[in-house]
N, C-alpha and C positions, 0 to 999 in steps of 0.2 A: 462175706464184709465190703463194705461200698468201695466202688472200683476207683473213688477219687484218692479216697484215704488209703489203701493198697499201694496206689501209684504214688502216694507221698513217701508212705513209708519204705519201699522198692527203692526210689529216687535217694532218697535221702541214705540210706544206708548204701547204695553202690559209690554215693560220691564220697562218703565215708573210707570206703575200702580204694577207691581210686585213687583218691588224693594220697593215702598213706603207702599204697606199693608203686606208683609210677609218676609222684609228681616230687618236687624238692620240699614239700609243705610234709609237716609230721603231725602226730595224733591229733594234739589240740587243737590246728587249723582244720583239721577231717572232720572231726566232732561238731565245732562250732560249724563249719558249712554244711555238715549233714542236718544239724539243727533247724539252719537257716531255709535249706532245700525241703525237708520235711514239711515245714512250716507253710512255707510261701502255697506250695504243690495242694496241703490241705485246706488252703482258702483262711487262714488265720493273715488277717490285716500286719502289715508292717511294722506299725505303731504297736500292737498287741504283743507281736511276735519279738521285739525286741525286748519286750518289758518281759517276757518269759523266759528269754534267756538269761537277763541279767538277774532273775529272780533268782532261776535254778542255779546259776553260777555261784552266789552268794550264798543263798542257803547251803548247799555242799560244802563249801570252803570252810562257812561258819564253824561248821560239825565237825569236821574230819581236816583241814588244811592244817591246824598246828600241829594233831597229833604225827601226821605224816613228816612235817618237817622235824620235829623233835625224834621221833624214832631213827630217821635217817644220823642226825647227830650223833646218836649213843652208839648205833654201829660204827661212825666212824672212829670214835673214839676207842671203841673195842679193839677195830681195825689194826689202826695206828699204834696204839700203844703196847702191843703185842699180848694183849687178853684172849685173843683168838688162840693164838699159840699154845697158851695156859690152859685153855679148854682141853685142846687136841692131846697135850700130855698127860692129862688128867685121864682120857677115855682111854686113851691106850694100856693107862697102868691097871685100870678097872676091869678091862676087859682080857688082858691076860695075854699069855704067849698063844700062837696059833689062832687068835682071833680079832687079828690088825683091822680085819676086812670090817668088822663088827665094830669095831671103834675108829673107824675111819664114819663110818654110817652116822654113828650118833653123834660123832664130832661135826660134821657140816648140818646134821638135823638142828643142834643146838644154835651155831654158829649164825648160820643164817637165819635166824629169826630176827635179830637187829643189822646184820651184814649182807649187801646184795651178792648174790651168787657167785658172781664174775670174781669180786674182791678176793671173796671167802677161798673161792680155789685156788685162785694164783698166788693166797697169803699162806696155806694150808698144804699145796702140791710137795712141797719141797722133803715137808715130812713125809708125805706117803711115800715118795720115793728112798728115802732114809730108809723107813719099816719093810722097804719091798727088799731093799739090798742086805740089809741087814737081818732078814729072817729069811730070805729065799724066796719070798712070794712075788706072784707075778704084778709088774709095773699096773697093769691093766687094769687088774682085778681092784687093788688099794683104788686106784685113781677114779674107776666107776663106782665104788662105796662112797668116796668121799663126795662126788659131783652128784649122785643119787641122793643122799642124805642132805645135802642144801639145798638140791629141788625141791624136795617134798616140803620141808616148812618154808621155804622162799614162796610157794603156792597156796599154802593152806592156812599159815599162821600169823596172825598180828603180831609187832606192829610192822611187818613186811607190807610196804604198800597196796600191793595188790588187794588182798583182802581186807586192807584197812578201810580200802575207797569202797570195797563192792557192801562192806556193813554201813555205811555212811549211806550211799546210795540205796540199798534197799531197807533202810531202817532196823537194820538188825542191832540187839543189844552187844557192845563188845565183848565184854566180858564171856557171853555165851558165844560168841564166836570163837574165843581163844581158846577156852574150854573144850569147845566141839571139833577145832582145828586141832589140839594134843590131840585128843581122842582119836581122830581120823588118822594122824601119821603113825601112831605108832604100830598099827598090822601092816604099814607101808613099808617098815623098815625090813620085817624079813625080804618084803620082793624085792628090795634094791640087793641086800647081801645075797640073795639065791640069784640073782641075774647077774651080780659080780662074779660071783664063784662059777658058774656055768660058761658066760661069755668070755669073761677076761683071760682065763689060759688059754682060750681059741684063739685071741688075738694077740697073743703076745710076741708072736712069731714074723708077725706083720710091721711091728715096732721100726718107725724112721729117726734116727736120732736126729736126722739134720731137722725137722722140722721144728723140736723142742728149742724155745727161747735158748739165745746166748746166754744171758744169766744164771737160766737154771742146769746149763751142760755145765757153765764153771763151777755151780756150786757142788752139782751132784759128783763130778770129778776131783773137788778140792782143789781147783784151778785158780780161786782167786774169790773175791766176794761177788754177792749177788744180792738185788733187791727182788722182791716181788712185784712192786712198781715204783715210781716217784713216790717219793716223801714216806716211805712204809718204813718200819722198822729198819734196819739193814741184816740182811741174814748171812754170815762167814759161811764160806764154802769147809765142809768137812770132808776128811777121809772117808774111802766107802767101807761101810760097817761102822761105823760111828753115827749117832743119832744128833742131829742139831741139837746147840745149846738149850739148856733151859730158859724160857723167857723170864724177863726182869719180873714180871709180880705172879701171884697164884692167883689156880683156879677159883678157889673161894674168892677173892678180890674180884677178880674180873667177873664172876658171874653174877653179883651182888646189884649190878645199873638193869642188868636184864632180868632177874628174877622179881625182883623188889616191885617193878611198876605191874607187871604177869598177876603176881599175888594181890595187890590192891586194887586192880581193874576186876579181877574173878572174884575176890570177897566184897565188891561193891554188888555184883548181880546175885551172890548169894546171899547178901545179909539183907539185900531189897527185897528178896522173895520170901524169907523166911522169918526175918526178924523186922519187917516193916514200922518205922516208927520209933525205934529203938534209938537211946544214944549210940551204939557201936552202928547203927545202920547208918545214922548221920553222919559219924564220923568217916565210914566206908563209902557214903556220898560223895564227900569232898574228896579225900585223898585217893579214892578208885575213880576218880574221874578220869577220862583218859590223859587229858591235856595234865591235871596237875600230878598222875601218875608217873608220868615221862618225865615232865619237866623234874620231880623228885629223881628219877633214875640218871638224868641228863647231869646234874647237879654232882651227885655221886658218882658217876663216872668222870667228871671234868676233875675232881678234886683226889680220886683215889684210885684211878687207871695208870694215868701218866708217870714215868720212872720218874724219880728224883734228880730234879736239876733239870728238867722239862720246864722251857720259858712260856711265860703267859704268851708270846708273839706266837710260839709254834702251836697254843693248844688254841688259840683264837684263828691262826691259819686252818686247822683240823675242823673246825666248826664253819670257817667261810666257806669251805670244801663243801662239805655236806650238804650245807645251804643252799648252794648253785646245781649239787645234784639231784635235791630233793623238789626245785624251782620246778621242774618241767612236769615233775610227777602229780605236784600239785595243780600246776595250769590242765592237765591232761585229766585228774579226775573233777574238776572245775568245770570243764565243757563238757565230759559225761554228765553232768548233774544237772546244765543246761539243755542237752537234748533231751535228757530223761522228762524236764517239766514240758518242753516243748510235744511230747508224745503224750503225755497225760492231758496238758491243755486242748490240745487239739482234737480232742478224740481219738487220734489215732491208736492210741494204746489200749481205751476200752474196744476197738472194733477189732484189735489184735489179739484180746483176750478172747472175745466172743467167736473168733474165726477157729482160734488153735482148741477149743474147748472140747472141740469133736474129734480132735485127733488121735489117734491110738498110741498117745504116747504122753505117760505121766507127766504134769504139770511141773513136777519139780525136777524132770529132766530137760526144761527148755533152757536153762542159763546155760548146763552142760554143752548142750548142742552148741549153742549161738559162740561159746566160748569156742570150742575146739573148732569150728569153722574159720572166726577170725583169727586163732592163733597159726593155724595153718596157712592162712591168707599171709599172715603180714609180720609171724614171726614172735613176737612180744609175749610173754605171758601177762604182764601188767596191764598192758592194751587191750588184750583179751579179755581180761576179767574185768576190766571197766567197761567198755563194749557191751558185753555181755550183759552185767547189771543194769545196765543203762537203757538196754530194749527188752529185758524182761521183767523189768522192773512193773510197769504197769498189767502185765499178764501178772506175774505172783499174787501180787495186789488183789487184783480181781479173781483169783482165783482161789485164794485164802490160802495160800501156801504159806507154812513159815519162812521168816526173813533168815534166820539161821542156816537153816535147811537149803535155800536158796543161794546163801553165798558158799555153803560148801559146795552145792551143783557147778556153780560159775566157775570156782578156783580149781575145782578137780580137772573140769573140760578142757583148762589151759594148759593141762600139762602135754597135750598130744603132740606126737610126732616131732621135736625139735630138730629143723635141718638148717640149713645153708642161709636162711634169714633169721636167724638168730643168732645173736651175738655169742652166748653163752655156748652153743655148739661149738664155735672157732675155737672159744677160750679152752674146753675142756678135750677138743681133740688134738689141737694143736701142741698144749702143754704136755699130753699124754705122749705123743708123738706118731697120731695116725692121721690117715688122708682118704678118702675114698669112698670106697664101699664097704672097708673095715670101720672108718669112722663114724659112719651111718649105722652100720649094727652094734659099733659102741654107743651111741648116744642115743637117733633117735629111735633106737630097740629099746633102750632103757626107759623113756619117755612115753612111749608107745604102752609097754608092758604097765607103767605104774597108771597111766589115763585108762587102761582095761581095767586093772586090778582097782581102781576107785567105784568102778561101776556097782557090783554087789555092796561095797561098805556103805552106798548114796541110797540103796533100797534098805539097810538097814536102819540108818538115819532118818528115812522117811517112816518107817514104822515106828519110830521113838518119836520124832520132831512132827507132830501132827497137828 
């Protein structure tokens, strides 16, 4: 590899990592700075460099920005309306007595498709505590099951922002990514349950009730009202041994805005492959376009999920809050697209592809390894996925790796070793009531186990997606 291009890549990546870790700036600025450094060191003229950055930013957001925003809005409505609670109750009934951990894992896996992990855990953890008291199960076991279920789909299945962004950056078909991500998650659910059953009881004796937020302690003891977070549906404290009251909407209603867009998007992929040119394929090509499908889901969510009497102002407030939280993710995704365009246009991407072609590592694992490094370095799974898709894009394209496989690889790598620099680590461990080494055994161990378990699954996927 040409030394100038190697230096351009090394300095660009170093700039991204340094700005994210040690400055007051975030990943958006870090990725833009990395693009500038890479382009200038590679010898791209300043005028051309700015053109590459704006082109990459605009093309990426044009394809995926609207989809990310709509997906976050659906999740916000589901979160605020009590839909997440309704789905949790359904899975508890379906799983039956003695399989509460399976129910919590399944609940987390479904809820986290549109709802952020942190919010999902805060909303559903009171139910996990209630089930632990009612059926005599360890709190840590059910907390781990819930947190693990939330994590696997958060990292693997669109419309969660990380996988959505990776699909756009790597040029993968979104329907194929959703279907592959769902299939990928299924074998990980038993891994979550097994880890929770083995580790949870061993950590139960190390619980520290003083670490649990005051609102949840009150709700658990029945001392008074508690809320999961500001603006979320109120939860009244219930006596020990009683489950929280039924949510205001049913699970079928709650699942519709989530399932219908997924069915439309996957239907678009399937009909396009087996019935191209037919009327059915044309209908799905429109309704199954990711932006249209999620817009349909959002309209259904807005008009079906809020409890009767919810004011227009309240719903608009939810959507405004969702837009604010989606904004930075959209910007980071666009910055990743800008960095990727600079890598391609400067020749760094092709040079890197030639350099790594002889490495004793399968090319489909390159996104996995990059995402793993970035996740450990800065803590955010979403940023790790976006950075991995950005850096590995030219290599994947040159090596002819299937884009869907590359997305799965980047997403799986981002699950590794969640610890102190990950906000979700603190949400899970503090709401459960663990700290120090026990907290790391609980959650850092879980995420690393899932990371390791994903490697053989990627091997199987590589045999299928050639």
